[in-house]
C-alpha atoms as an extended CHARMM CRD file, in Angstrom:
* protein
*
       300  EXT
         1         1  MET       CA             -6.6730000000      -25.3310000000        2.5280000000  PROA      1               0.0000000000
         2         2  ARG       CA             -3.0930000000      -24.2730000000        1.7770000000  PROA      2               0.0000000000
         3         3  ASN       CA             -0.2990000000      -25.7410000000        3.8880000000  PROA      3               0.0000000000
         4         4  HSD       CA              1.6670000000      -22.7140000000        5.0990000000  PROA      4               0.0000000000
         5         5  CYS       CA              5.3080000000      -23.5960000000        5.6730000000  PROA      5               0.0000000000
         6         6  GLY       CA              8.7500000000      -22.0600000000        5.4410000000  PROA      6               0.0000000000
         7         7  PRO       CA             11.7070000000      -20.8890000000        7.5030000000  PROA      7               0.0000000000
         8         8  VAL       CA             10.9480000000      -18.7050000000       10.5330000000  PROA      8               0.0000000000
         9         9  MET       CA             12.2960000000      -15.1620000000       10.1040000000  PROA      9               0.0000000000
        10        10  ASP       CA             11.2730000000      -13.7710000000       13.5130000000  PROA      10              0.0000000000
        11        11  ARG       CA              9.1310000000      -14.5720000000       16.5530000000  PROA      11              0.0000000000
        12        12  ILE       CA              7.2460000000      -11.6140000000       18.0280000000  PROA      12              0.0000000000
        13        13  ASN       CA              4.2230000000      -11.3640000000       20.3580000000  PROA      13              0.0000000000
        14        14  GLY       CA              3.3510000000      -15.0270000000       19.9950000000  PROA      14              0.0000000000
        15        15  TYR       CA              3.5530000000      -15.0110000000       16.1960000000  PROA      15              0.0000000000
        16        16  ASP       CA              6.1430000000      -16.4530000000       13.8370000000  PROA      16              0.0000000000
        17        17  VAL       CA              7.0040000000      -14.6220000000       10.6320000000  PROA      17              0.0000000000
        18        18  ILE       CA              7.5530000000      -17.3760000000        8.0770000000  PROA      18              0.0000000000
        19        19  ASP       CA              8.9260000000      -17.1430000000        4.5500000000  PROA      19              0.0000000000
        20        20  CYS       CA              6.0410000000      -19.1690000000        3.1580000000  PROA      20              0.0000000000
        21        21  GLY       CA              6.9480000000      -21.2120000000        0.1110000000  PROA      21              0.0000000000
        22        22  PRO       CA              3.3800000000      -22.0430000000       -0.9840000000  PROA      22              0.0000000000
        23        23  CYS       CA              2.2910000000      -18.3770000000       -0.7040000000  PROA      23              0.0000000000
        24        24  GLY       CA              5.4330000000      -16.8570000000       -2.2180000000  PROA      24              0.0000000000
        25        25  PHE       CA              5.6780000000      -14.1410000000        0.4430000000  PROA      25              0.0000000000
        26        26  ARG       CA              6.3300000000      -13.7870000000        4.1730000000  PROA      26              0.0000000000
        27        27  HSD       CA              3.4560000000      -13.7390000000        6.6310000000  PROA      27              0.0000000000
        28        28  ILE       CA              2.7200000000      -14.3970000000       10.2810000000  PROA      28              0.0000000000
        29        29  SER       CA              1.6800000000      -17.7420000000       11.6980000000  PROA      29              0.0000000000
        30        30  PRO       CA             -0.8240000000      -18.4030000000       13.0950000000  PROA      30              0.0000000000
        31        31  PHE       CA             -3.1580000000      -16.0150000000       11.3190000000  PROA      31              0.0000000000
        32        32  PRO       CA             -5.1050000000      -13.6560000000       13.5990000000  PROA      32              0.0000000000
        33        33  ASP       CA             -8.8160000000      -14.1360000000       14.1320000000  PROA      33              0.0000000000
        34        34  ASN       CA            -10.7750000000      -12.5300000000       11.2940000000  PROA      34              0.0000000000
        35        35  ASP       CA            -13.5410000000      -11.3340000000       13.6270000000  PROA      35              0.0000000000
        36        36  ALA       CA            -10.9520000000       -9.4620000000       15.6950000000  PROA      36              0.0000000000
        37        37  LEU       CA             -9.4780000000       -7.8750000000       12.5580000000  PROA      37              0.0000000000
        38        38  THR       CA            -12.9520000000       -6.8550000000       11.4160000000  PROA      38              0.0000000000
        39        39  SER       CA            -13.5400000000       -5.0520000000       14.7110000000  PROA      39              0.0000000000
        40        40  ILE       CA            -10.1540000000       -3.3230000000       14.5580000000  PROA      40              0.0000000000
        41        41  TYR       CA            -10.5560000000       -1.9510000000       11.0410000000  PROA      41              0.0000000000
        42        42  ARG       CA            -14.2240000000       -1.0460000000       11.3720000000  PROA      42              0.0000000000
        43        43  ASP       CA            -14.1980000000        0.5930000000       14.8040000000  PROA      43              0.0000000000
        44        44  GLU       CA            -10.6850000000        1.1350000000       16.1740000000  PROA      44              0.0000000000
        45        45  TYR       CA             -8.0150000000        1.6710000000       13.5310000000  PROA      45              0.0000000000
        46        46  TYR       CA             -8.2850000000        5.4510000000       13.1180000000  PROA      46              0.0000000000
        47        47  SER       CA             -9.1170000000        6.0940000000       16.7730000000  PROA      47              0.0000000000
        48        48  LYS       CA             -6.8110000000        3.7300000000       18.6930000000  PROA      48              0.0000000000
        49        49  GLU       CA             -4.1740000000        2.3710000000       16.2970000000  PROA      49              0.0000000000
        50        50  LYS       CA             -3.6130000000        5.4990000000       14.1540000000  PROA      50              0.0000000000
        51        51  PRO       CA             -5.1730000000        8.3830000000       16.1090000000  PROA      51              0.0000000000
        52        52  LEU       CA             -3.0850000000       11.0570000000       14.3350000000  PROA      52              0.0000000000
        53        53  TYR       CA             -3.4320000000        9.6300000000       10.8280000000  PROA      53              0.0000000000
        54        54  LEU       CA             -6.1810000000       11.9150000000        9.5330000000  PROA      54              0.0000000000
        55        55  GLU       CA             -4.6240000000       15.0220000000       11.0830000000  PROA      55              0.0000000000
        56        56  ARG       CA             -1.1750000000       14.2860000000        9.6780000000  PROA      56              0.0000000000
        57        57  HSD       CA             -2.4800000000       13.3360000000        6.2620000000  PROA      57              0.0000000000
        58        58  LEU       CA             -4.0780000000       16.7750000000        6.0660000000  PROA      58              0.0000000000
        59        59  GLU       CA             -0.8470000000       18.4380000000        7.2530000000  PROA      59              0.0000000000
        60        60  ASP       CA              1.0370000000       16.6110000000        4.4940000000  PROA      60              0.0000000000
        61        61  LEU       CA             -1.6150000000       17.0750000000        1.8180000000  PROA      61              0.0000000000
        62        62  GLU       CA              0.4640000000       19.2870000000       -0.4870000000  PROA      62              0.0000000000
        63        63  TRP       CA              3.1240000000       16.5690000000       -0.5910000000  PROA      63              0.0000000000
        64        64  TRP       CA              0.5470000000       13.7840000000       -0.8870000000  PROA      64              0.0000000000
        65        65  ASP       CA             -0.8820000000       15.5320000000       -3.9460000000  PROA      65              0.0000000000
        66        66  THR       CA              2.5160000000       15.2670000000       -5.6760000000  PROA      66              0.0000000000
        67        67  VAL       CA              2.5040000000       11.5370000000       -4.8670000000  PROA      67              0.0000000000
        68        68  TYR       CA             -1.0410000000       11.1330000000       -6.1700000000  PROA      68              0.0000000000
        69        69  ALA       CA             -0.2970000000       13.1760000000       -9.3030000000  PROA      69              0.0000000000
        70        70  ALA       CA              2.5510000000       10.8370000000      -10.2420000000  PROA      70              0.0000000000
        71        71  ARG       CA              0.3780000000        7.7870000000       -9.6180000000  PROA      71              0.0000000000
        72        72  TYR       CA             -2.4880000000        9.0290000000      -11.7710000000  PROA      72              0.0000000000
        73        73  ARG       CA             -0.0470000000        9.9880000000      -14.5420000000  PROA      73              0.0000000000
        74        74  GLU       CA              1.2300000000        6.4090000000      -14.5070000000  PROA      74              0.0000000000
        75        75  PHE       CA             -2.3390000000        5.1090000000      -14.7930000000  PROA      75              0.0000000000
        76        76  GLU       CA             -2.9990000000        7.3770000000      -17.7670000000  PROA      76              0.0000000000
        77        77  ARG       CA              0.2310000000        6.2610000000      -19.4420000000  PROA      77              0.0000000000
        78        78  LEU       CA             -0.6530000000        2.5890000000      -19.0520000000  PROA      78              0.0000000000
        79        79  LEU       CA             -4.3970000000        2.5430000000      -19.7310000000  PROA      79              0.0000000000
        80        80  PRO       CA             -5.2990000000        1.1850000000      -23.1760000000  PROA      80              0.0000000000
        81        81  GLY       CA             -8.0590000000        3.7270000000      -23.8390000000  PROA      81              0.0000000000
        82        82  LYS       CA             -9.4090000000        6.9870000000      -22.5030000000  PROA      82              0.0000000000
        83        83  GLY       CA            -11.3590000000        5.4980000000      -19.5860000000  PROA      83              0.0000000000
        84        84  ARG       CA            -10.9140000000        7.3410000000      -16.3240000000  PROA      84              0.0000000000
        85        85  SER       CA            -12.6520000000        5.4740000000      -13.4880000000  PROA      85              0.0000000000
        86        86  VAL       CA            -11.0580000000        4.2740000000      -10.2500000000  PROA      86              0.0000000000
        87        87  LEU       CA            -12.2020000000        2.0790000000       -7.3700000000  PROA      87              0.0000000000
        88        88  ASP       CA            -10.1720000000        2.6240000000       -4.1910000000  PROA      88              0.0000000000
        89        89  ILE       CA            -10.3540000000       -0.3740000000       -1.8460000000  PROA      89              0.0000000000
        90        90  GLY       CA             -9.4350000000        0.8110000000        1.6420000000  PROA      90              0.0000000000
        91        91  SER       CA             -9.9230000000        4.4470000000        0.6900000000  PROA      91              0.0000000000
        92        92  GLY       CA             -9.0830000000        5.7920000000        4.1580000000  PROA      92              0.0000000000
        93        93  PRO       CA             -9.6750000000        9.5420000000        4.5250000000  PROA      93              0.0000000000
        94        94  GLY       CA            -10.4250000000        9.8560000000        0.8020000000  PROA      94              0.0000000000
        95        95  TYR       CA             -7.7290000000       12.2350000000       -0.3960000000  PROA      95              0.0000000000
        96        96  PHE       CA             -6.4670000000        9.9310000000       -3.1530000000  PROA      96              0.0000000000
        97        97  LEU       CA             -9.9760000000        9.8180000000       -4.6150000000  PROA      97              0.0000000000
        98        98  LEU       CA            -10.4440000000       13.5500000000       -4.0970000000  PROA      98              0.0000000000
        99        99  TYR       CA             -7.3620000000       14.2400000000       -6.2140000000  PROA      99              0.0000000000
       100       100  GLY       CA             -8.7050000000       11.9750000000       -8.9510000000  PROA      100             0.0000000000
       101       101  LYS       CA            -12.1660000000       13.5360000000       -8.8680000000  PROA      101             0.0000000000
       102       102  ARG       CA            -10.6910000000       17.0210000000       -9.1990000000  PROA      102             0.0000000000
       103       103  HSD       CA             -8.7740000000       15.8640000000      -12.2650000000  PROA      103             0.0000000000
       104       104  GLY       CA            -11.6540000000       14.3390000000      -14.1820000000  PROA      104             0.0000000000
       105       105  TRP       CA            -11.8030000000       10.7870000000      -12.8360000000  PROA      105             0.0000000000
       106       106  GLU       CA            -14.9750000000        8.9660000000      -11.8340000000  PROA      106             0.0000000000
       107       107  THR       CA            -14.3410000000        7.6930000000       -8.3130000000  PROA      107             0.0000000000
       108       108  LEU       CA            -15.7200000000        5.2390000000       -5.7820000000  PROA      108             0.0000000000
       109       109  GLY       CA            -14.2620000000        4.2500000000       -2.4200000000  PROA      109             0.0000000000
       110       110  VAL       CA            -14.7410000000        1.1810000000       -0.2450000000  PROA      110             0.0000000000
       111       111  GLU       CA            -13.7320000000        1.7610000000        3.3800000000  PROA      111             0.0000000000
       112       112  PRO       CA            -14.6660000000       -0.3170000000        6.4590000000  PROA      112             0.0000000000
       113       113  SER       CA            -13.7130000000        2.3010000000        9.0560000000  PROA      113             0.0000000000
       114       114  VAL       CA            -16.7190000000        4.2680000000       10.2590000000  PROA      114             0.0000000000
       115       115  LYS       CA            -14.5390000000        7.3050000000       10.9940000000  PROA      115             0.0000000000
       116       116  ALA       CA            -12.5800000000        7.2840000000        7.7360000000  PROA      116             0.0000000000
       117       117  ALA       CA            -15.6460000000        6.6200000000        5.5740000000  PROA      117             0.0000000000
       118       118  ALA       CA            -17.4450000000        9.5780000000        7.1620000000  PROA      118             0.0000000000
       119       119  HSD       CA            -14.4080000000       11.7570000000        6.4680000000  PROA      119             0.0000000000
       120       120  GLY       CA            -14.3890000000       10.7200000000        2.8140000000  PROA      120             0.0000000000
       121       121  ARG       CA            -18.0770000000       11.5060000000        2.4590000000  PROA      121             0.0000000000
       122       122  SER       CA            -17.4700000000       14.9210000000        4.0520000000  PROA      122             0.0000000000
       123       123  LEU       CA            -15.1960000000       15.6420000000        1.0680000000  PROA      123             0.0000000000
       124       124  GLY       CA            -18.1040000000       14.9990000000       -1.3050000000  PROA      124             0.0000000000
       125       125  LEU       CA            -16.9550000000       11.5120000000       -2.2880000000  PROA      125             0.0000000000
       126       126  GLU       CA            -19.0580000000        8.4040000000       -2.8040000000  PROA      126             0.0000000000
       127       127  ILE       CA            -17.8660000000        5.8990000000       -0.1970000000  PROA      127             0.0000000000
       128       128  ILE       CA            -19.2680000000        2.4260000000        0.4760000000  PROA      128             0.0000000000
       129       129  GLU       CA            -18.7820000000        1.8200000000        4.2010000000  PROA      129             0.0000000000
       130       130  ASP       CA            -17.9750000000       -1.8730000000        4.1610000000  PROA      130             0.0000000000
       131       131  PHE       CA            -15.2880000000       -4.4670000000        3.5750000000  PROA      131             0.0000000000
       132       132  PHE       CA            -14.6450000000       -5.3800000000       -0.0480000000  PROA      132             0.0000000000
       133       133  SER       CA            -16.3830000000       -8.6710000000       -0.8350000000  PROA      133             0.0000000000
       134       134  HSD       CA            -17.3770000000      -11.0850000000       -3.6030000000  PROA      134             0.0000000000
       135       135  ASP       CA            -20.9230000000       -9.6990000000       -3.5480000000  PROA      135             0.0000000000
       136       136  LEU       CA            -19.6770000000       -6.1400000000       -3.9740000000  PROA      136             0.0000000000
       137       137  ALA       CA            -17.3240000000       -7.1630000000       -6.7820000000  PROA      137             0.0000000000
       138       138  ARG       CA            -20.2260000000       -8.8440000000       -8.5880000000  PROA      138             0.0000000000
       139       139  ALA       CA            -22.3000000000       -5.6830000000       -8.2480000000  PROA      139             0.0000000000
       140       140  LEU       CA            -19.4340000000       -3.6490000000       -9.7400000000  PROA      140             0.0000000000
       141       141  ASP       CA            -18.7740000000       -6.2090000000      -12.4920000000  PROA      141             0.0000000000
       142       142  ARG       CA            -16.2240000000       -4.9460000000      -15.0750000000  PROA      142             0.0000000000
       143       143  SER       CA            -16.9590000000       -1.3100000000      -14.2170000000  PROA      143             0.0000000000
       144       144  PHE       CA            -13.5590000000        0.2520000000      -13.5220000000  PROA      144             0.0000000000
       145       145  ASP       CA            -10.3760000000        1.1390000000      -15.3760000000  PROA      145             0.0000000000
       146       146  VAL       CA             -8.2880000000        1.0700000000      -12.1780000000  PROA      146             0.0000000000
       147       147  VAL       CA             -8.5560000000       -0.6720000000       -8.8170000000  PROA      147             0.0000000000
       148       148  HSD       CA             -6.2840000000        0.9410000000       -6.2180000000  PROA      148             0.0000000000
       149       149  MET       CA             -5.2210000000       -0.6040000000       -2.8980000000  PROA      149             0.0000000000
       150       150  SER       CA             -2.7160000000        1.3740000000       -0.8400000000  PROA      150             0.0000000000
       151       151  GLU       CA             -1.4720000000       -0.1090000000        2.4450000000  PROA      151             0.0000000000
       152       152  VAL       CA             -4.1680000000       -2.8060000000        2.3810000000  PROA      152             0.0000000000
       153       153  LEU       CA             -2.6970000000       -6.1800000000        1.4200000000  PROA      153             0.0000000000
       154       154  GLU       CA             -0.3570000000       -6.3260000000        4.4060000000  PROA      154             0.0000000000
       155       155  HSD       CA             -3.3650000000       -6.2620000000        6.7610000000  PROA      155             0.0000000000
       156       156  ILE       CA             -5.4540000000       -9.1410000000        5.4130000000  PROA      156             0.0000000000
       157       157  THR       CA             -5.2380000000      -12.9180000000        5.7010000000  PROA      157             0.0000000000
       158       158  ASP       CA             -6.0110000000      -13.6780000000        2.0400000000  PROA      158             0.0000000000
       159       159  PRO       CA             -4.3730000000      -11.1090000000       -0.2530000000  PROA      159             0.0000000000
       160       160  GLU       CA             -4.4930000000      -13.5480000000       -3.1690000000  PROA      160             0.0000000000
       161       161  GLY       CA             -8.2560000000      -13.9290000000       -2.8290000000  PROA      161             0.0000000000
       162       162  VAL       CA             -8.7850000000      -10.1700000000       -2.5800000000  PROA      162             0.0000000000
       163       163  LEU       CA             -6.8140000000       -9.5470000000       -5.7790000000  PROA      163             0.0000000000
       164       164  ILE       CA             -8.7470000000      -12.2370000000       -7.6450000000  PROA      164             0.0000000000
       165       165  THR       CA            -12.0060000000      -10.6990000000       -6.4300000000  PROA      165             0.0000000000
       166       166  ALA       CA            -10.8250000000       -7.1790000000       -7.3290000000  PROA      166             0.0000000000
       167       167  SER       CA            -10.0990000000       -8.3370000000      -10.8610000000  PROA      167             0.0000000000
       168       168  ARG       CA            -13.8210000000       -8.8690000000      -11.3430000000  PROA      168             0.0000000000
       169       169  ALA       CA            -14.4580000000       -5.1470000000      -10.8700000000  PROA      169             0.0000000000
       170       170  LEU       CA            -11.9940000000       -4.2590000000      -13.6620000000  PROA      170             0.0000000000
       171       171  LYS       CA            -12.6710000000       -3.7570000000      -17.3340000000  PROA      171             0.0000000000
       172       172  PRO       CA            -10.6230000000       -5.9500000000      -19.7120000000  PROA      172             0.0000000000
       173       173  GLY       CA             -7.0970000000       -4.5380000000      -19.7870000000  PROA      173             0.0000000000
       174       174  GLY       CA             -7.7420000000       -2.5540000000      -16.6120000000  PROA      174             0.0000000000
       175       175  LEU       CA             -5.0990000000       -1.8920000000      -13.9860000000  PROA      175             0.0000000000
       176       176  VAL       CA             -4.6680000000       -2.8480000000      -10.3560000000  PROA      176             0.0000000000
       177       177  CYS       CA             -2.2880000000       -0.7140000000       -8.2870000000  PROA      177             0.0000000000
       178       178  VAL       CA             -1.0700000000       -2.0060000000       -4.9300000000  PROA      178             0.0000000000
       179       179  VAL       CA              1.1710000000       -0.1900000000       -2.4630000000  PROA      179             0.0000000000
       180       180  VAL       CA              2.6260000000       -2.2290000000        0.4020000000  PROA      180             0.0000000000
       181       181  PRO       CA              5.4910000000       -1.8580000000        2.8760000000  PROA      181             0.0000000000
       182       182  ASN       CA              8.8020000000       -3.2160000000        1.5750000000  PROA      182             0.0000000000
       183       183  ASP       CA              9.8000000000       -5.2600000000        4.6070000000  PROA      183             0.0000000000
       184       184  TYR       CA             12.9970000000       -7.1620000000        5.3110000000  PROA      184             0.0000000000
       185       185  ASN       CA             14.5980000000       -4.8730000000        2.7400000000  PROA      185             0.0000000000
       186       186  PRO       CA             18.4120000000       -4.5840000000        2.4630000000  PROA      186             0.0000000000
       187       187  PHE       CA             18.6200000000       -1.3780000000        4.5260000000  PROA      187             0.0000000000
       188       188  GLN       CA             16.5750000000       -2.9170000000        7.3380000000  PROA      188             0.0000000000
       189       189  GLN       CA             18.7180000000       -6.0400000000        7.2680000000  PROA      189             0.0000000000
       190       190  ALA       CA             21.8680000000       -3.9070000000        7.3820000000  PROA      190             0.0000000000
       191       191  LEU       CA             20.5180000000       -2.0700000000       10.4230000000  PROA      191             0.0000000000
       192       192  ARG       CA             19.9660000000       -5.3720000000       12.2020000000  PROA      192             0.0000000000
       193       193  LYS       CA             23.4050000000       -6.6940000000       11.3380000000  PROA      193             0.0000000000
       194       194  ALA       CA             25.5210000000       -3.5610000000       11.7880000000  PROA      194             0.0000000000
       195       195  CYS       CA             23.5720000000       -1.5770000000       14.3820000000  PROA      195             0.0000000000
       196       196  GLY       CA             21.7170000000       -4.1840000000       16.4290000000  PROA      196             0.0000000000
       197       197  TYR       CA             18.2070000000       -3.0260000000       15.5550000000  PROA      197             0.0000000000
       198       198  SER       CA             15.2990000000       -5.3240000000       16.3040000000  PROA      198             0.0000000000
       199       199  PRO       CA             12.7470000000       -5.7830000000       13.4740000000  PROA      199             0.0000000000
       200       200  TRP       CA             10.6030000000       -2.7650000000       14.3240000000  PROA      200             0.0000000000
       201       201  TRP       CA              8.5700000000       -3.2070000000       11.1190000000  PROA      201             0.0000000000
       202       202  VAL       CA              7.1020000000       -6.5150000000       12.3130000000  PROA      202             0.0000000000
       203       203  SER       CA              3.8020000000       -5.6570000000       13.9980000000  PROA      203             0.0000000000
       204       204  PRO       CA              1.3850000000       -8.5650000000       14.3520000000  PROA      204             0.0000000000
       205       205  PRO       CA             -1.5300000000       -8.9150000000       14.3320000000  PROA      205             0.0000000000
       206       206  HSD       CA             -2.0580000000       -5.6590000000       12.3930000000  PROA      206             0.0000000000
       207       207  HSD       CA              0.5370000000       -6.4740000000        9.7540000000  PROA      207             0.0000000000
       208       208  VAL       CA             -0.1080000000      -10.0190000000        8.6150000000  PROA      208             0.0000000000
       209       209  ASN       CA              1.9840000000      -10.0820000000        5.4100000000  PROA      209             0.0000000000
       210       210  TYR       CA              5.4980000000       -8.8340000000        4.6120000000  PROA      210             0.0000000000
       211       211  PHE       CA              6.2430000000       -8.1570000000        0.9480000000  PROA      211             0.0000000000
       212       212  ASN       CA              9.0900000000       -7.0610000000       -1.3140000000  PROA      212             0.0000000000
       213       213  PRO       CA              9.1780000000       -6.1680000000       -5.0420000000  PROA      213             0.0000000000
       214       214  VAL       CA              9.7070000000       -9.7730000000       -6.1430000000  PROA      214             0.0000000000
       215       215  SER       CA              6.9360000000      -11.2530000000       -3.9940000000  PROA      215             0.0000000000
       216       216  VAL       CA              4.4340000000       -8.5340000000       -4.9620000000  PROA      216             0.0000000000
       217       217  SER       CA              5.1010000000       -9.0960000000       -8.6440000000  PROA      217             0.0000000000
       218       218  GLY       CA              4.7060000000      -12.8470000000       -8.1410000000  PROA      218             0.0000000000
       219       219  LEU       CA              1.4140000000      -12.3050000000       -6.3300000000  PROA      219             0.0000000000
       220       220  LEU       CA              0.0860000000      -10.2360000000       -9.2280000000  PROA      220             0.0000000000
       221       221  THR       CA              1.1060000000      -12.9240000000      -11.7090000000  PROA      221             0.0000000000
       222       222  ARG       CA             -0.6130000000      -15.6840000000       -9.7310000000  PROA      222             0.0000000000
       223       223  THR       CA             -3.8510000000      -13.7020000000       -9.5390000000  PROA      223             0.0000000000
       224       224  GLY       CA             -4.2320000000      -12.9950000000      -13.2520000000  PROA      224             0.0000000000
       225       225  PHE       CA             -2.2500000000       -9.8050000000      -13.7980000000  PROA      225             0.0000000000
       226       226  GLU       CA              0.8030000000       -8.8680000000      -15.8260000000  PROA      226             0.0000000000
       227       227  THR       CA              3.1450000000       -6.5980000000      -13.8670000000  PROA      227             0.0000000000
       228       228  VAL       CA              3.6250000000       -3.4840000000      -16.0180000000  PROA      228             0.0000000000
       229       229  SER       CA              5.1800000000       -1.0440000000      -13.5340000000  PROA      229             0.0000000000
       230       230  ILE       CA              7.0010000000       -1.4330000000      -10.2480000000  PROA      230             0.0000000000
       231       231  GLU       CA              8.7910000000        1.1780000000       -8.2010000000  PROA      231             0.0000000000
       232       232  ALA       CA              9.8460000000        1.8700000000       -4.6490000000  PROA      232             0.0000000000
       233       233  THR       CA              9.1360000000        4.8430000000       -2.4450000000  PROA      233             0.0000000000
       234       234  PHE       CA             11.7650000000        6.9290000000       -0.6820000000  PROA      234             0.0000000000
       235       235  PRO       CA             14.1090000000        4.7400000000        1.4300000000  PROA      235             0.0000000000
       236       236  ILE       CA             13.3680000000        6.4530000000        4.7410000000  PROA      236             0.0000000000
       237       237  ASP       CA             15.4920000000        3.7990000000        6.5030000000  PROA      237             0.0000000000
       238       238  ILE       CA             18.5360000000        5.5910000000        5.1120000000  PROA      238             0.0000000000
       239       239  PHE       CA             18.2270000000        8.1280000000        7.9360000000  PROA      239             0.0000000000
       240       240  LEU       CA             18.6800000000        5.3160000000       10.4610000000  PROA      240             0.0000000000
       241       241  LEU       CA             21.8350000000        4.2100000000        8.6670000000  PROA      241             0.0000000000
       242       242  MET       CA             23.0970000000        7.8020000000        8.9630000000  PROA      242             0.0000000000
       243       243  GLY       CA             22.4540000000        7.8760000000       12.7140000000  PROA      243             0.0000000000
       244       244  ASP       CA             19.0340000000        9.5370000000       12.9540000000  PROA      244             0.0000000000
       245       245  GLU       CA             17.4580000000        7.0010000000       15.3120000000  PROA      245             0.0000000000
       246       246  TYR       CA             13.8100000000        7.8440000000       14.7210000000  PROA      246             0.0000000000
       247       247  VAL       CA             12.3560000000        4.4550000000       15.7170000000  PROA      247             0.0000000000
       248       248  GLY       CA             10.3520000000        5.2160000000       18.8610000000  PROA      248             0.0000000000
       249       249  ASN       CA             11.0850000000        8.9570000000       18.4970000000  PROA      249             0.0000000000
       250       250  ASP       CA              8.0560000000       10.5370000000       16.8470000000  PROA      250             0.0000000000
       251       251  ALA       CA              9.4830000000       14.0650000000       16.6630000000  PROA      251             0.0000000000
       252       252  LEU       CA             12.6520000000       12.8930000000       14.9360000000  PROA      252             0.0000000000
       253       253  GLY       CA             10.6120000000       10.6750000000       12.6310000000  PROA      253             0.0000000000
       254       254  ARG       CA              8.5360000000       13.6620000000       11.5450000000  PROA      254             0.0000000000
       255       255  ALA       CA             11.7170000000       15.6740000000       10.9650000000  PROA      255             0.0000000000
       256       256  CYS       CA             13.1310000000       12.9410000000        8.7220000000  PROA      256             0.0000000000
       257       257  HSD       CA              9.8100000000       12.7120000000        6.8970000000  PROA      257             0.0000000000
       258       258  ALA       CA              9.8780000000       16.4880000000        6.3380000000  PROA      258             0.0000000000
       259       259  LYS       CA             13.2600000000       16.1520000000        4.6060000000  PROA      259             0.0000000000
       260       260  ARG       CA             11.8690000000       13.3990000000        2.4000000000  PROA      260             0.0000000000
       261       261  LYS       CA              8.9060000000       15.6060000000        1.4740000000  PROA      261             0.0000000000
       262       262  ARG       CA             11.2040000000       18.5250000000        0.6540000000  PROA      262             0.0000000000
       263       263  PHE       CA             13.3750000000       16.3220000000       -1.5570000000  PROA      263             0.0000000000
       264       264  GLU       CA             10.4120000000       15.0680000000       -3.5910000000  PROA      264             0.0000000000
       265       265  LYS       CA              8.5440000000       18.3790000000       -3.7820000000  PROA      265             0.0000000000
       266       266  ASN       CA             11.6360000000       20.2450000000       -4.9870000000  PROA      266             0.0000000000
       267       267  LEU       CA             12.2790000000       17.7150000000       -7.7420000000  PROA      267             0.0000000000
       268       268  ALA       CA              8.6380000000       17.9460000000       -8.8010000000  PROA      268             0.0000000000
       269       269  ALA       CA              8.7790000000       21.7570000000       -8.7910000000  PROA      269             0.0000000000
       270       270  ALA       CA             11.8890000000       21.5940000000      -10.9800000000  PROA      270             0.0000000000
       271       271  GLY       CA             10.0840000000       19.4450000000      -13.5400000000  PROA      271             0.0000000000
       272       272  GLN       CA             12.1830000000       16.4060000000      -12.6220000000  PROA      272             0.0000000000
       273       273  ASP       CA              9.4330000000       13.9670000000      -11.7020000000  PROA      273             0.0000000000
       274       274  GLY       CA             10.5950000000       11.6830000000      -14.5120000000  PROA      274             0.0000000000
       275       275  LEU       CA             14.0220000000       11.4990000000      -12.8970000000  PROA      275             0.0000000000
       276       276  LEU       CA             12.4320000000       10.6940000000       -9.5390000000  PROA      276             0.0000000000
       277       277  ARG       CA             10.3420000000        7.9090000000      -11.0760000000  PROA      277             0.0000000000
       278       278  ASN       CA             13.4570000000        6.3960000000      -12.6870000000  PROA      278             0.0000000000
       279       279  ILE       CA             15.3350000000        6.5530000000       -9.3750000000  PROA      279             0.0000000000
       280       280  TYR       CA             12.5050000000        4.7630000000       -7.5920000000  PROA      280             0.0000000000
       281       281  LYS       CA             12.2270000000        2.1360000000      -10.3220000000  PROA      281             0.0000000000
       282       282  ASP       CA             15.9630000000        1.4790000000      -10.0040000000  PROA      282             0.0000000000
       283       283  LEU       CA             15.6590000000        1.2230000000       -6.2110000000  PROA      283             0.0000000000
       284       284  ALA       CA             12.8990000000       -1.3630000000       -6.6100000000  PROA      284             0.0000000000
       285       285  ARG       CA             15.1760000000       -3.4560000000       -8.8110000000  PROA      285             0.0000000000
       286       286  HSD       CA             17.6080000000       -3.5910000000       -5.8830000000  PROA      286             0.0000000000
       287       287  GLY       CA             14.8640000000       -4.2780000000       -3.3190000000  PROA      287             0.0000000000
       288       288  VAL       CA             15.4350000000       -0.9020000000       -1.6250000000  PROA      288             0.0000000000
       289       289  GLY       CA             12.7560000000        1.6140000000       -0.5680000000  PROA      289             0.0000000000
       290       290  ARG       CA             10.1960000000        1.8130000000        2.2200000000  PROA      290             0.0000000000
       291       291  GLU       CA              7.1930000000        0.7700000000        0.1370000000  PROA      291             0.0000000000
       292       292  VAL       CA              6.5930000000       -0.9870000000       -3.1430000000  PROA      292             0.0000000000
       293       293  GLN       CA              4.1460000000        0.3840000000       -5.7000000000  PROA      293             0.0000000000
       294       294  ALA       CA              3.2410000000       -2.3000000000       -8.2350000000  PROA      294             0.0000000000
       295       295  ILE       CA              0.7950000000       -1.9800000000      -11.1220000000  PROA      295             0.0000000000
       296       296  GLY       CA             -0.6200000000       -5.0030000000      -12.9090000000  PROA      296             0.0000000000
       297       297  ARG       CA             -2.7140000000       -5.2060000000      -16.0510000000  PROA      297             0.0000000000
       298       298  LYS       CA             -5.6720000000       -7.5890000000      -16.0780000000  PROA      298             0.0000000000
       299       299  LYS       CA             -5.0060000000      -10.3380000000      -18.5850000000  PROA      299             0.0000000000
       300       300  GLU       CA             -7.5580000000      -10.6950000000      -21.3560000000  PROA      300             0.0000000000
């Protein structure tokens, strides 16, 4: 049993956010009850916590496809051979896998939410409706070129264990891709210091862990991967610094998001995706950006 200890960053809703030295990343203390989390993500997440998620993902699908296209291109650049198989852990509504399937990838999703898994199957995808586990990893032993986990590791109490287990499903030299919120980033800290914002990104018990580019890369290293690519996503917090106070204002938040989509889609349409990737890699080096996308290669 690991002794979790470190300075307290914030106290919210009965939880401390600690900068945990033994773990190498920030997380809440105490940890929430795993049975409660199981119920949330199996039965409630897409109905109570994120009731508009599926609808808005579909509204944004043209933009999401540009995001997915860049991600799959990065996989193809980094893969050692011509294998094209992907396991998506926490596959949500299934659109990431759908993009891959349409572009020649063999796909499989693992999704605990009854609602989201049904949606993925309605798209013609193979979805295992369950939580990812040691037993499932053994059944999928060394089967996949890529394991993908987007917006997953921040929700679970043992991200290190999940990555170690996921490694078992990968072929030698295969890739793991994780996307997590980039929390306590410099823009957020500036908003607290200069503008008096409270830490709106801290949301226990749903968000257990709080990562940044350095801590994600360290987590990959400790779990048997070599970090081969790391980039940020668009720094949406920049709108707050410019006075667009979208926290708690859904309509304004959607308007800011629409500008972000337009920015990225126009660069892609102009054939400047390489420029965009370089910008986001530079942002990650400075710890800036709303999410971190990190890709690790399984060590031989």
